[in-house]
Every structure is written in structure tokens, then in C-alpha cells.
C-alpha positions in Angstrom: 18.1 23.1 -13.6 17.9 25.0 -16.9 15.1 24.1 -19.2 16.7 22.9 -22.5 13.7 23.9 -24.6 13.9 27.4 -23.2 17.6 27.6 -23.9 17.1 26.5 -27.5 14.4 29.2 -27.9 16.7 31.9 -26.6 19.4 30.8 -29.0 17.1 30.9 -32.0 15.8 34.3 -31.1 19.3 35.9 -30.6 20.8 37.5 -33.7 23.8 35.5 -34.9 27.1 37.1 -34.3 29.1 38.0 -37.4 32.8 37.8 -37.6 34.9 40.9 -38.5 35.8 39.3 -41.8 32.2 38.9 -42.8 31.5 42.5 -42.0 34.6 43.5 -44.0 33.4 41.4 -46.9 30.0 43.1 -46.8 31.7 46.5 -47.0 33.7 45.5 -50.0 30.6 44.2 -51.7 28.8 47.5 -51.2 31.7 49.5 -52.5 32.0 47.3 -55.6 28.2 47.6 -56.2 28.7 51.3 -56.6 31.9 51.0 -58.6 31.8 52.8 -61.9 29.3 55.5 -60.7 32.0 58.1 -60.6 32.5 58.4 -64.3 29.9 56.3 -66.0 26.5 55.4 -64.5 26.2 58.7 -62.5 27.4 60.8 -65.2 28.0 64.6 -65.0 24.8 66.7 -64.8 25.2 70.2 -66.1 23.0 73.3 -65.9 22.6 76.1 -68.4 25.1 78.1 -66.3 28.0 75.7 -67.1 28.5 76.9 -70.7 29.7 74.7 -73.5 32.1 72.6 -71.4 34.5 72.1 -74.3 37.4 71.0 -72.0 35.3 68.1 -70.6 35.2 66.3 -74.0 39.0 66.7 -74.4 39.6 65.4 -70.9 37.3 62.4 -71.3 39.0 61.4 -74.6 42.4 61.3 -72.9 41.3 59.5 -69.8 42.5 56.0 -70.8 45.5 54.8 -72.7 44.7 51.5 -74.3 47.3 48.8 -74.0 49.6 50.7 -71.6 51.2 48.0 -69.5 51.5 48.4 -65.7 53.4 45.1 -65.1 56.0 45.1 -62.3 59.1 47.0 -63.4 61.7 49.4 -62.1 59.5 52.1 -60.8 62.4 54.6 -60.7 62.1 54.6 -64.5 58.4 55.4 -64.5 57.1 59.0 -64.6 54.0 58.9 -62.5 52.3 61.6 -64.5 52.2 59.2 -67.5 50.7 56.3 -65.4 47.2 55.2 -66.3 45.7 52.6 -64.0 43.5 50.2 -65.8 42.4 47.1 -63.8 42.8 47.5 -60.1 42.1 45.8 -56.8 41.5 48.0 -53.7 43.1 47.2 -50.3 42.2 48.7 -47.0 42.9 48.2 -43.3 40.1 48.8 -40.9 41.7 49.7 -37.6 40.1 52.3 -35.4 36.7 53.8 -36.1 33.4 52.3 -37.1 32.6 50.0 -40.1 30.9 53.0 -41.7 34.1 55.0 -41.6 35.9 52.1 -43.2 33.3 51.9 -46.0 33.4 55.7 -46.7 37.2 55.6 -46.9 37.2 52.6 -49.3 34.5 54.1 -51.4 36.5 57.3 -51.7 39.5 55.2 -52.8 37.4 53.6 -55.5 36.3 57.1 -56.7 39.9 58.2 -56.8 40.9 55.1 -58.8 38.1 55.6 -61.3 38.9 59.3 -61.6 42.5 58.3 -62.5 41.0 56.2 -65.4 40.9 52.7 -64.0 38.3 49.9 -63.6 37.8 48.6 -60.1 37.6 44.8 -60.3 37.6 43.7 -56.6 38.7 44.7 -53.1 40.0 43.4 -49.9 39.4 44.9 -46.4 41.3 43.6 -43.4 40.3 44.1 -39.7 43.5 44.7 -37.7 44.6 47.2 -35.1 47.4 48.7 -37.2 49.1 47.9 -40.5 51.8 45.2 -40.6 55.2 46.9 -40.7 56.5 44.4 -43.2 53.8 44.0 -45.9 51.0 46.3 -44.6 48.6 43.4 -44.5 50.5 40.6 -43.0 51.8 37.5 -44.8 48.6 35.5 -44.8 46.4 38.3 -46.1 49.1 39.3 -48.6 49.1 35.8 -50.0 45.3 36.0 -50.2 45.6 39.3 -52.1 48.0 37.7 -54.5 45.5 34.9 -55.3 42.7 37.5 -55.7 44.8 39.6 -58.1 45.7 36.6 -60.2 42.0 35.4 -60.3 40.5 38.7 -61.5 43.4 39.6 -63.8 44.3 42.9 -62.2 47.5 44.7 -63.1 47.6 47.1 -60.1 46.9 47.1 -56.4 45.8 50.4 -54.8 46.3 50.6 -51.0 44.1 52.9 -48.9 46.9 54.4 -46.9 50.5 55.6 -47.1 53.0 52.8 -47.7 56.6 52.9 -46.6 59.1 52.1 -49.4 59.9 48.8 -47.8 56.2 47.9 -47.4 55.5 48.6 -51.1 58.5 46.6 -52.2 57.6 43.6 -50.0 53.9 43.7 -51.1 55.0 43.9 -54.8 57.3 40.9 -54.4 54.3 38.9 -53.1 51.5 40.0 -55.5 53.8 40.4 -58.5 52.0 43.5 -59.9 52.5 47.2 -59.4 51.4 48.4 -55.9 50.4 52.1 -55.5 49.3 53.8 -52.3 46.7 56.5 -51.9 49.2 59.4 -52.2 50.6 58.2 -55.5 47.1 57.8 -56.8 46.2 61.4 -55.9 49.4 62.7 -57.4 48.6 60.9 -60.6 45.1 62.5 -60.8 46.7 65.9 -60.2 49.2 65.2 -63.0 46.4 64.4 -65.4 44.3 67.5 -64.6 47.0 70.3 -64.2 46.7 72.7 -67.1 48.6 75.9 -66.2 52.3 76.2 -66.2 52.3 76.8 -62.5 50.0 73.9 -61.8 52.2 71.5 -63.7 55.3 72.8 -61.9 53.5 72.3 -58.5 52.4 68.8 -59.3 55.9 67.8 -60.6 57.5 69.1 -57.4 55.0 67.1 -55.3 55.7 64.0 -57.3 59.5 64.3 -57.0 59.2 64.9 -53.2 57.2 61.6 -53.0 59.5 59.7 -55.3 62.8 60.7 -53.7 62.7 58.4 -50.7 61.3 55.6 -52.8 64.1 55.1 -55.3 65.4 51.6 -55.3 68.6 50.1 -56.7 68.6 46.9 -58.8 71.9 45.3 -58.0 75.4 45.7 -59.4 74.3 46.5 -62.9 73.0 49.8 -61.5 76.3 50.7 -59.9 78.8 53.3 -61.1 81.1 52.6 -58.2 83.8 50.0 -57.9 85.7 50.9 -54.7 88.9 48.9 -54.1 88.5 45.3 -55.3 84.7 45.3 -55.2 84.5 45.6 -59.0 86.6 42.4 -59.4 89.5 41.8 -61.7 87.4 42.5 -64.8 87.0 46.1 -63.7 90.7 46.8 -64.3 92.8 49.8 -63.6 91.1 53.2 -63.3 87.8 51.8 -62.1 88.6 51.8 -58.4 88.0 54.5 -55.9 85.1 56.8 -55.1 82.3 57.0 -57.6 78.6 57.5 -57.7 76.0 54.8 -57.7 73.0 55.0 -60.0 70.7 55.6 -57.1 72.9 58.4 -55.8 73.0 59.9 -59.3 69.2 59.7 -59.6 68.8 61.4 -56.2 71.1 64.2 -57.1 69.3 64.8 -60.3 65.9 64.8 -58.5 67.1 67.3 -55.9 68.5 69.6 -58.6 65.2 69.4 -60.5 63.2 70.1 -57.3 65.4 73.2 -56.6 64.7 74.4 -60.1 61.0 73.9 -59.8 60.9 75.8 -56.5 62.7 78.7 -58.1 60.2 78.6 -61.0 57.2 78.6 -58.7 58.7 81.4 -56.6 59.3 83.4 -59.8 55.5 83.0 -60.7 54.4 84.2 -57.3 55.0 88.0 -57.8 52.5 88.1 -60.7 49.8 86.7 -58.4 50.8 89.0 -55.6 50.7 92.0 -57.9 47.1 91.0 -59.0 46.1 90.7 -55.3 47.7 94.0 -54.5 45.9 95.7 -57.4 42.6 94.4 -56.1 43.4 95.6 -52.6 44.5 99.0 -53.9 41.1 99.4 -55.6 39.4 98.0 -52.5 37.9 95.1 -54.4 36.7 92.5 -51.8 37.5 88.9 -52.5 35.6 85.7 -51.8 37.3 82.3 -52.0 35.3 79.2 -52.8 36.8 76.3 -50.9 35.8 72.8 -49.8 36.1 69.1 -50.2 36.7 67.7 -53.7 33.6 67.1 -55.8 31.4 69.2 -53.4 30.2 71.4 -56.3 32.6 74.4 -56.0 32.9 74.9 -59.8 29.2 74.6 -60.3 28.6 77.2 -57.7 31.1 79.5 -59.4 29.3 79.1 -62.7 26.0 79.8 -61.1 27.2 83.0 -59.5 29.3 84.4 -62.4 28.5 82.4 -65.6 32.2 81.6 -65.7 31.6 78.4 -67.7 34.6 76.6 -66.0 34.9 72.8 -66.2 32.4 70.8 -64.1 32.8 67.1 -63.8 31.5 64.4 -61.5 35.0 63.4 -60.5 37.4 64.0 -57.7 39.9 66.9 -58.2 38.4 68.0 -61.5 39.6 71.6 -60.7 43.3 72.2 -60.0 44.1 75.6 -61.4 42.5 78.4 -59.5 40.0 80.5 -61.4 39.2 84.1 -60.4 36.1 85.8 -61.8 34.4 89.2 -61.3 31.0 89.3 -59.6 28.6 91.9 -58.2 26.6 92.0 -55.1 22.8 92.6 -55.2 23.5 96.3 -54.4 26.0 96.7 -57.2 29.3 96.4 -55.4 32.1 94.5 -57.3 34.0 91.6 -55.8 36.0 88.7 -57.0 35.2 85.0 -56.7 38.2 82.5 -56.6 37.6 78.8 -57.2 40.3 76.8 -55.5 41.6 73.2 -55.5 39.5 70.8 -53.6 40.7 69.1 -50.4 40.5 65.5 -49.3 41.0 63.4 -46.1 44.7 63.1 -45.3 45.7 65.3 -48.2 49.3 64.4 -49.0 51.7 66.9 -47.3 53.7 67.1 -50.6 50.6 68.7 -52.2 49.9 71.1 -49.4 53.5 72.3 -49.6 53.6 72.5 -53.4 50.3 74.3 -53.7 50.9 76.6 -50.7 51.2 79.6 -53.0 47.9 78.8 -54.6 46.2 78.1 -51.3 47.2 81.6 -50.1 44.1 82.8 -52.1 42.1 81.5 -49.3 44.1 83.3 -46.6 44.0 86.6 -48.5 40.2 86.5 -49.0 37.7 88.6 -47.2 35.2 85.8 -47.0 35.3 82.0 -47.5 32.4 80.1 -49.0 33.1 76.6 -47.6 31.1 74.4 -49.9 29.9 71.1 -48.5 28.2 68.2 -50.3 25.1 67.8 -48.0 24.2 64.5 -49.8 27.5 62.8 -48.9 27.3 60.0 -46.2 29.8 61.9 -44.0 29.6 65.6 -44.6 30.9 66.3 -41.0 34.1 64.4 -41.8 34.5 66.5 -45.0 34.1 69.7 -43.1 36.7 68.6 -40.5 39.2 67.5 -43.2 38.9 70.9 -45.0 39.4 72.9 -41.7 42.4 70.7 -41.0 44.0 72.0 -44.2 42.9 75.5 -43.4 44.9 75.2 -40.2 48.1 74.6 -42.2 47.6 77.8 -44.2 48.7 80.9 -42.2 45.8 83.3 -41.7 43.1 81.1 -43.2 41.4 80.3 -39.9 41.0 84.1 -39.3 38.9 84.6 -42.4 35.1 84.7 -41.9 33.5 81.5 -43.2 30.0 80.6 -44.6 29.1 76.9 -44.7 27.3 76.4 -48.1 25.4 73.2 -47.9 25.2 72.3 -51.6 23.3 69.6 -53.4 20.2 70.3 -51.4 18.1 68.7 -54.2 19.9 65.4 -53.4 20.3 65.6 -49.6 17.8 64.3 -47.1 16.0 66.8 -44.9 17.3 65.0 -41.8 20.9 65.5 -43.0 20.4 69.2 -43.7 18.7 69.7 -40.3 21.6 68.0 -38.6 24.2 70.0 -40.4 22.4 73.3 -39.8 22.2 72.6 -36.1 26.0 72.0 -36.0 27.0 74.9 -38.2 25.3 78.1 -37.2 26.6 80.2 -40.0 25.3 78.1 -42.9 23.0 78.3 -45.8 21.3 75.6 -48.0 21.7 75.8 -51.8 21.7 73.8 -54.9 24.1 75.0 -57.6 22.3 72.8 -60.1 18.7 73.8 -59.5 19.3 77.3 -58.2 17.7 76.7 -54.9 19.0 79.2 -52.3 21.2 81.1 -54.7 19.5 84.5 -54.1 19.7 84.1 -50.4 23.4 83.2 -50.7 24.1 86.3 -52.8 22.3 88.5 -50.2 24.4 86.8 -47.4 27.6 87.5 -49.4 26.7 91.2 -49.8 26.0 91.4 -46.1 29.3 89.7 -45.0 31.6 91.6 -47.4 33.4 94.5 -45.8 31.9 97.9 -46.7 33.8 101.1 -47.4 34.7 102.9 -44.2 35.2 106.6 -45.1 32.2 109.0 -45.6 32.5 111.7 -48.2 30.1 114.6 -49.1 31.5 116.7 -51.9 31.1 118.0 -55.5 33.2 116.2 -58.2 33.8 118.2 -61.4 32.2 116.7 -64.6 35.7 116.2 -66.1 36.4 113.6 -63.4 33.7 111.2 -64.3 36.2 108.4 -63.8 36.1 109.0 -60.0 32.3 108.9 -60.0 32.4 105.7 -61.9 34.7 104.1 -59.3 32.4 105.3 -56.5 29.5 103.5 -58.3 31.7 100.4 -58.7 33.3 100.2 -55.3 31.5 102.6 -53.0 28.2 102.7 -51.1 26.3 105.7 -52.5 23.7 107.4 -50.3 22.8 110.3 -52.6 23.8 111.8 -55.9 22.8 115.0 -57.6 23.9 116.8 -60.8 24.6 120.5 -60.2 26.1 123.4 -62.2 29.5 122.8 -60.7 29.6 119.0 -60.9 28.2 115.9 -59.4 27.3 116.3 -55.7 27.7 113.0 -54.1 27.4 111.6 -50.6 28.8 108.1 -50.2 31.1 105.8 -48.2 34.3 104.8 -50.0 37.7 103.3 -49.1 40.5 105.6 -47.8 42.4 105.7 -51.1 39.4 106.7 -53.2 38.3 109.2 -50.6 41.7 111.0 -50.9 41.4 111.2 -54.7 37.9 112.5 -54.4 38.9 115.2 -51.9 41.8 116.3 -54.1 39.6 116.7 -57.2 36.5 118.0 -55.4 35.0 121.5 -55.7 34.0 123.2 -52.4 30.4 122.8 -51.5 28.3 125.9 -52.5 
């Protein structure tokens, strides 16, 4: 017979089991405790290499639009690039994966919402195997969300996932405020941050691709089509027959606009191709800085080149690629290109729209894959970036250096774990300068070297060729003689041909 006293003791010693909802509530509480850190408490820390950062003040002043209403309305009439989220409630579904994965994903959604210019008021995380096909959350949890939204006074719900048009409409009908999914949120950030003509065109194309299947009609008042007696007697003669509904008209206009944007983007591509071809002609190696958003790519570019590009503690601060000139420690010239950051489940509309820009990565001679070593899940970020690389033809064939950035904030255990996983890696801090000299030496070692050996005398009136050898070649010896400059070096094939054509015979 079991001893009741012993049974009671065992029960008291065993840790109490927690329900999935209690665990989910704890996740939301931890995310909310860090809310606001993206743009406020954490701030943006700059180094002397970042320059004056004049663009940052302008961007900050335009981040919020006071009094802009986001009440439920016909979303077909809203231009997403003009949307400013203000008071939001986050919604997530925790299906497969650990609770840590769910927390990281919801925390990233909060950072995205804050980067778009909103204030995170509350959140809701539901444990279920897969989203409900009707309302994403299920009727009971959707009703709970509606109560939460009304209680905190939110005007927007942001869902951590992709909503089908029917799911978004059904959820809006229940919560009675605007509902936006993760893709729409990312598109809004891109719309706010795009500066160049090409960047704006790429963002608009991605927005229209997202909007096209989400157009909704609003009853007979939207119709331009009667069709037989459908219009009723009041329609009268001349109103019957084939026509075009408002939604069909909108779709046709959107498709026409998308076709025009694609032509504009294609027309801009030759300029970029010409620049790349010019660099290849002069054998200038190129290095692409790529990585997860907010990993410190722009800070690293500033540290290596004093470019002074915008640095901000926010997601997707950089959209327009920046190319700067740099030199290796042994004097060889190369280019550094700062590219748009990636994110988990990057919307396919953006990958397609920015494909021409992402080709900078595929055409590079070396990729500096920047990783935030202080992030809770750097391995997941590395995997997400390589997943995007796989969608860019040729990108996976380019040599890659894993740059573990923010070493001054990361734990030694995290750095040791990452270095054991990624053999070709280096630890740096773009802010403090730790490891930068080692990185520059590694870049010089990994960049392709000129492949043709020359040993000749160049006349003094062709000093331009000697200058190019100094800039792009690998000089072994140089001597000034009576006939010209005797030089022994390794250069690219094109420069070697020009040198041989101009050279004097060796005495």
C-alpha cells in the first residue's frame, strides 16, 4: 500500500506543469518588456567613422505622422507606402519549433513594427499546430483578440505570418480595426526608406504584386456592370451588357502599372551593368557586404572606407546599395558594396523586385557575410541569408567570409560556438574597431590576384600605364633607367597587352 505522506512529498517536490497558454503569455510579457528598445531606449550608437549622419535626423523627423487614422476602411484605396502604424497589437501562432523560436520571431515582429513607426501596446501568442484557415487564430482566440484590442485602444493588428486575403478580411470583421500581416509591414518599411529612383520603383512593384490578389469589392456601388436585368429598371436603356466592375478596372490598372515599373527597372539595369563591366575591364575586384538586417553592414562599410553612410539601430535602414572604393593593405584597389539586409521568410515579392540589385552579390569576387554575434539566434540568421543566396543565380559560388560582428556585445560562449560551426570566419566589432585589421588582411588574401607576369621597360611618356600597375597590379620590382621604367609585376591580361604594346625592348 502506498504511503500517503510519501506521495504528498513527491507531489510537492515535482515542478508544477505549466500550460501552453501560460508559456505563451510569458513569451509575450518578455517581448513587451523589450518593446521600444529598437528606436528609443537602445538608441543608435555611432563611431567617428560614421560621419555626420545628416540623413538620420531627417528620417527620424518623418517617422511618425500625428493624427493619421488607421480605422477600418476600404484598403484598396490606401497606398501602403503612406501608411504609418501607430498603436499596434502583435499576434503570433506558435506551431512547430521551440518556445525560444516563437519568442525570437515575435520579438523580430515587434522590432519591425517599431521601425515602421508604431508603438507596441500588447501581444497575443497562440499555441496551435497550424493557423486556422478561416481567421488564422480560430473564432475563440479571435474574439479574445478583439477584446484585447478594444481594451488597450489599438488601431492596428500585426500578424506574424502571411495572411490569405480571406483570413485578413475575416479577422478585420471580428476585431474591427485594420489587420496587417508581416509582408505588408516589411513592404511599408521599404517604402519609407527607399531613396533612389530605382529603389522606389522596386518597392512599388513589390507592393502592387502584394496588393493585386487582395483587392476587395464593396457591393453594387462599386460595379460598373449591369448585365441584362441585373441593374434593375432604374438602370434604363444603354446600361445593359458587358462592362467592367470596379475591381476589374483596378486590377487592370495595377497590371498596367506593374508592366510600366518592370520596363523602368529594366531600363535602369544597363547603367549598373556598364559600371560592373568597367570594373571588370580594369580588373578591379569587388567585395559585397551582405547579411541579416541590422547586423552592422553599414557600420562595417563606414569603418573600412569612411563612407559615412546612414547607420541606424533599426531593421532595413539600408535599401539602396552603396558602392565605395577601398584599398588592401598592400595597395590594391577594390570596391565594397553595401547591400539590402535580409530577414527570415523575406517576401518573395521583394526578392523578385530587388533581383537586379541583389545581382551585386552574385557578381562579387568575395562576400563578407556579416552576422550579429550578439543576437539570440545567429545560426538562424545565417541560414535565412543563405536561403536568399540560393535564390540568386551564382551567389552560392562566390567565396564567403563569415564576419562575426558586434564582438563587444556578444558572449565568449556564443562566439566560440559560431567559430566552431563556421570555419571561414573572423570576429570583429565595427563600433570599437576590434578585428578590423585582421579582416583587412583576410580580404587582401582572399581577393583574386593578377595572373599575367610582365618584365619590361615602359617609356616615361606612358606613366599612365605605370600608375595602373601600381593601382591594380602586384609589383615585384621597379627601376628607373635611361629608356624608361623597368618593371617586373603581375597584372591582368588586358593591362599586360597594353604594357607589351608600349614597352621598349629590354637592354
